[in-house]
C-alpha positions as CSV (number, residue, x, y, z in Angstrom):
1,M,22.0,158.3,110.5
2,Y,22.3,154.6,109.5
3,Q,24.2,154.3,106.3
4,I,24.7,151.4,103.8
5,Q,27.5,151.8,101.2
6,Q,28.3,149.3,98.5
7,A,31.5,149.2,96.3
8,H,31.6,147.3,93.0
9,S,35.3,147.8,92.4
10,F,38.4,147.9,94.5
11,P,39.3,151.6,93.9
12,E,35.7,152.5,95.0
13,W,36.2,150.3,98.1
14,K,39.5,151.9,99.0
15,K,38.0,155.4,98.7
16,M,35.1,154.3,100.9
17,I,37.1,152.9,103.8
18,S,39.5,155.9,103.8
19,S,36.7,158.3,104.0
20,T,34.8,156.3,106.7
21,F,37.8,155.7,109.0
22,V,41.2,157.3,108.4
23,P,43.2,157.5,105.2
24,L,44.4,154.0,104.3
25,E,46.4,152.3,101.6
26,A,44.9,149.0,100.3
27,K,45.4,146.3,97.7
28,P,43.3,143.3,96.6
29,L,44.6,139.8,97.0
30,S,42.6,138.3,94.2
31,S,42.0,139.2,90.5
32,A,38.4,138.2,90.8
33,P,35.7,140.9,90.5
34,F,35.6,142.8,93.8
35,T,32.5,143.8,95.8
36,G,32.3,145.2,99.3
37,L,29.6,146.3,101.7
38,L,30.0,148.8,104.6
39,D,27.1,149.7,106.8
40,G,26.8,151.3,110.2
41,R,26.4,154.5,112.1
42,Q,28.4,157.4,113.5
43,L,27.2,158.0,117.0
44,H,28.7,161.3,117.9
45,D,32.4,160.5,118.6
46,V,32.0,156.7,118.1
47,G,31.6,155.0,114.8
48,I,30.3,151.4,114.6
49,M,30.7,149.8,111.1
50,R,30.2,146.4,109.7
51,L,32.4,145.4,106.8
52,E,31.8,142.6,104.4
53,A,34.3,142.2,101.5
54,G,36.8,140.1,99.6
55,A,40.4,139.3,100.2
56,Q,42.6,142.3,100.7
57,T,45.4,144.0,102.7
58,V,44.9,147.5,104.2
59,F,47.7,149.4,105.9
60,R,48.3,152.7,107.6
61,S,51.6,154.0,106.5
62,P,53.9,156.5,108.2
63,E,53.4,158.9,105.3
64,L,49.6,158.8,105.9
65,I,50.1,159.3,109.7
66,A,52.4,162.2,109.1
67,R,49.6,164.2,107.4
68,G,48.2,164.7,110.9
69,G,44.7,164.3,112.4
70,V,43.4,163.3,115.8
71,G,44.4,159.9,117.1
72,H,41.8,157.1,117.2
73,Y,41.7,153.6,118.5
74,K,40.0,150.9,116.4
75,L,38.5,147.7,117.8
76,S,38.1,145.0,115.2
77,L,35.7,142.0,115.9
78,Q,36.0,139.2,113.5
79,L,32.6,137.7,112.5
80,S,33.7,135.4,109.6
81,G,36.8,134.6,107.7
82,H,40.2,135.2,109.3
83,G,42.3,138.4,109.7
84,L,46.0,139.1,110.4
85,L,46.6,142.3,112.3
86,L,50.2,143.6,112.6
87,Q,51.3,146.5,114.9
88,D,54.1,147.4,117.2
89,G,56.0,144.3,116.4
90,R,53.1,142.0,117.3
91,E,50.7,140.0,115.2
92,A,47.3,138.7,116.0
93,V,45.5,136.0,114.0
94,L,41.8,136.9,114.3
95,Q,39.3,134.1,114.1
96,P,35.5,134.5,114.4
97,G,34.7,135.9,117.8
98,D,38.1,137.4,118.4
99,V,38.7,141.1,119.1
100,A,41.8,143.2,118.9
101,I,42.7,146.9,119.3
102,Y,45.0,149.0,117.2
103,D,46.1,152.7,117.1
104,T,45.7,154.9,114.0
105,Q,48.7,157.0,115.1
106,R,51.2,154.2,114.5
107,P,51.6,152.0,111.4
108,Y,49.5,148.9,111.1
109,S,48.3,146.4,108.6
110,L,45.3,144.1,108.3
111,T,45.2,141.2,105.9
112,F,42.2,139.1,105.0
113,E,43.1,136.2,102.6
114,E,39.5,135.2,102.0
115,D,36.1,136.8,102.0
116,F,35.4,138.2,105.5
117,E,33.0,140.0,107.7
118,C,33.9,142.1,110.7
119,V,32.7,144.9,112.9
120,V,35.0,147.9,113.5
121,L,34.5,150.3,116.3
122,M,36.5,153.6,116.0
123,F,36.7,156.3,118.6
124,P,39.1,159.1,119.8
125,Q,41.7,157.9,122.1
126,H,40.7,160.1,125.0
127,L,37.4,158.2,125.4
128,L,39.1,155.1,126.6
129,G,40.3,156.5,129.9
130,L,43.5,154.5,129.8
131,S,47.1,155.7,129.5
132,A,48.8,155.4,126.2
133,D,51.4,153.1,127.8
134,D,48.6,150.8,128.9
135,V,47.1,150.5,125.4
136,S,50.5,150.3,123.7
137,E,51.0,146.9,125.5
138,L,47.8,145.6,124.0
139,T,47.8,146.6,120.4
140,A,47.6,143.6,118.0
141,V,46.9,141.2,120.8
142,R,44.1,138.7,120.2
143,M,41.4,138.6,122.8
144,G,38.8,136.0,122.4
145,K,38.2,132.4,123.5
146,G,39.8,132.0,126.9
147,N,39.7,135.7,127.7
148,R,37.3,136.0,130.6
149,L,35.9,139.4,129.5
150,A,36.4,139.3,125.8
151,E,34.1,136.3,125.6
152,S,31.3,138.5,126.9
153,V,32.2,141.8,125.3
154,A,32.5,140.4,121.7
155,P,28.9,139.0,121.5
156,F,27.6,142.3,122.9
157,V,29.4,144.3,120.3
158,A,28.1,142.0,117.5
159,S,24.6,142.3,118.9
160,I,24.6,146.1,119.0
161,A,26.0,146.3,115.5
162,A,23.2,144.1,114.2
163,Q,20.6,146.3,115.9
164,L,22.0,149.6,114.6
165,P,19.3,150.1,111.8
166,E,16.6,150.0,114.5
167,L,18.2,151.9,117.3
168,K,17.1,155.4,117.9
169,S,19.9,158.0,118.0
170,P,19.8,158.7,121.8
171,I,19.9,155.0,122.7
172,G,22.5,154.3,120.1
173,H,24.7,157.1,121.4
174,R,24.5,155.8,125.0
175,L,25.2,152.2,123.8
176,A,28.2,153.3,121.9
177,L,29.7,154.9,125.0
178,N,28.8,151.8,127.0
179,I,30.7,149.7,124.5
180,V,33.8,151.9,124.9
181,D,33.5,151.7,128.7
182,L,33.3,147.9,128.5
183,L,36.3,147.9,126.2
184,S,38.2,150.0,128.7
185,T,37.4,147.5,131.5
186,M,38.4,144.6,129.3
187,L,41.7,146.2,128.4
188,A,42.4,147.2,132.0
189,D,41.7,143.6,133.1
190,E,44.1,142.3,130.4
191,V,46.9,144.8,131.6
192,Y,46.5,143.8,135.3
193,S,46.4,140.0,134.6
194,R,49.7,140.1,132.7
195,P,53.1,139.3,134.2
196,E,54.8,142.6,135.3
197,Q,58.4,141.6,135.0
198,N,58.9,143.9,132.0
199,T,57.2,146.9,133.6
200,D,59.2,149.0,136.1
201,N,57.9,149.8,139.6
202,H,57.4,153.5,138.7
203,A,55.1,152.7,135.7
204,R,53.1,150.2,137.7
205,L,52.5,152.7,140.4
206,L,51.5,155.4,138.0
207,R,49.0,153.1,136.4
208,R,47.5,152.1,139.8
209,I,47.2,155.8,140.8
210,Q,45.5,156.7,137.5
211,H,43.0,154.0,138.0
212,H,42.3,155.2,141.5
213,I,41.7,158.7,140.1
214,E,39.3,157.3,137.5
215,A,37.3,155.5,140.2
216,N,37.0,158.5,142.5
217,L,36.3,161.4,140.1
218,A,33.0,162.2,141.8
219,D,34.7,162.9,145.1
220,Q,34.9,166.6,145.6
221,N,37.9,166.1,147.9
222,L,39.9,164.3,145.3
223,N,43.2,166.2,145.0
224,P,46.9,165.4,145.0
225,D,47.2,165.5,148.8
226,A,44.3,163.0,149.2
227,I,45.7,160.7,146.4
228,A,49.1,160.8,148.0
229,S,47.7,159.9,151.4
230,A,45.6,157.0,149.9
231,H,48.8,155.6,148.5
232,H,50.9,156.2,151.6
233,M,53.3,158.6,150.1
234,A,54.3,162.3,150.2
235,T,52.6,164.7,147.8
236,R,56.1,165.6,146.4
237,T,56.6,161.9,145.6
238,L,53.3,161.7,143.8
239,Q,54.2,164.7,141.7
240,K,57.6,163.1,140.8
241,I,55.7,160.0,139.6
242,F,53.5,162.0,137.4
243,S,56.3,164.3,136.1
244,A,57.7,161.5,133.9
245,S,54.3,161.2,132.1
246,G,54.4,164.9,131.1
247,I,51.3,165.9,133.1
248,T,50.7,166.8,136.7
249,A,48.4,164.9,139.0
250,A,46.0,167.9,139.2
251,S,45.9,168.2,135.4
252,W,45.1,164.5,135.0
253,I,42.2,164.8,137.4
254,R,40.9,167.9,135.6
255,E,41.3,166.2,132.2
256,R,39.4,163.1,133.3
257,R,36.6,165.2,134.9
258,M,36.2,167.3,131.9
259,E,35.8,164.3,129.7
260,K,33.2,162.7,131.9
261,C,31.3,166.0,131.9
262,R,31.6,166.4,128.2
263,R,30.2,162.9,127.7
264,D,27.2,163.6,129.9
265,L,26.4,167.0,128.2
266,A,26.5,165.2,124.8
267,D,24.2,162.4,126.0
268,P,20.6,163.2,124.8
269,L,19.3,161.0,127.7
270,C,20.9,163.5,130.2
271,N,19.2,166.6,128.7
272,H,17.0,166.9,131.7
273,V,20.0,167.2,134.1
274,P,20.9,170.8,134.8
275,V,24.4,171.8,133.6
276,G,25.5,172.6,137.2
277,E,24.5,169.1,138.3
278,I,26.5,167.6,135.5
279,G,29.6,169.2,137.0
280,A,28.7,168.4,140.6
281,R,28.3,164.7,139.8
282,W,32.0,164.6,138.7
283,G,33.3,166.5,141.7
284,L,32.9,170.1,140.5
285,A,30.3,171.5,142.8
286,D,31.0,175.2,142.1
287,G,29.0,175.8,138.8
288,A,30.9,179.0,137.9
289,H,34.2,177.2,138.4
290,F,33.0,174.3,136.3
291,S,31.9,176.6,133.5
292,R,35.3,178.3,133.5
293,V,37.3,175.1,133.3
294,F,35.1,173.7,130.7
295,R,35.4,176.8,128.5
296,A,39.2,176.8,129.0
297,T,39.3,173.2,127.9
298,Y,37.0,173.1,125.0
299,G,36.7,176.7,123.9
300,I,32.9,177.0,124.6
301,S,30.6,177.0,127.6
302,P,28.9,173.8,128.9
303,S,25.5,175.1,127.8
304,Q,26.8,175.9,124.3
305,Y,28.3,172.5,124.0
306,R,25.1,170.8,125.1
307,S,23.1,172.8,122.4
308,N,25.6,171.7,119.7
309,P,27.6,168.7,120.9
310,I,29.9,168.5,117.9
311,P,32.6,165.8,118.1
312,L,35.7,166.7,120.2
313,T,37.9,166.5,117.1
314,N,36.1,169.6,115.7
315,L,36.3,171.7,118.8
316,G,38.7,174.6,118.7
317,A,39.9,173.9,122.3
318,N,42.9,175.4,124.0
319,R,43.5,172.3,126.1
320,Q,46.9,173.5,127.3
321,E,45.4,176.3,129.2
322,A,43.1,173.9,131.2
323,Y,45.7,171.3,131.8
324,G,48.6,173.5,132.8
325,E,49.1,174.9,136.2
326,S,47.1,178.1,136.7
327,Q,46.3,180.6,139.4
328,D,43.0,178.7,140.1
329,S,44.2,175.5,141.7
330,R,40.9,173.9,142.1
331,L,40.2,170.8,140.1
């Protein structure tokens, strides 16, 4: 449902943004009467919100992070005014048309010294399909004019945000996921275009293998042996490369396949596609096996999830059972 919320005092604004996004501290930078407007829509796992307000600083403190909660990424698109984003020892001065990403699981601050307008896209970290190491290199990095993909992605995000009041829910849901996919591509391009002198060979190789997996999830023959062969190494070497990341190659494949299947099952525009076909399109041709792995991952069957596709953050999933090594070695 499309929502419009207005605040006529700063305490009211602080409460509004904390309940809409994640708990935040905030303070005004002017003694003038404060007003703020927040409008947008929650499209399943993805929230797209437009903010229009006066000068302020918002920050996510270690104390707030310690209270727990699922990690999200937030993309900020500056529409008017200027913003200063600080995270991970970096700072990004955001001008109209600039975008930057930040992580709600680590401290950050955003300062606007004048009236501003921006669009904020917030989504669970697993949707991005990039490793945490990849994203950690790009938090609080300004991407805008001069960035070959950001110059295209930013206007698209702004256009979709402007159309939210008219978009029907199924289309809005699909567009929200499209935006996340575009963001993932933009960030991956940014990672690959950067000098690699500060990244060790092991990390670069793991990143390349993970992107290879992402591009070949639909292949039923995708497995550690096939991946090792494609990268001209022994399977044992592949497993050693993954071991430092805390997850096996097989578990990574399974995780990414389950996420793709979950997204399709939650997509109203895919309601006509049989559940078994959803699994098959992501490399899981055996319907019974797909159902078992999905239930082990998310705690409910694919059919049950399709009937009630609640956000992943609310699923009582035993992910460890699905991602760990088990007697059933199929992916």
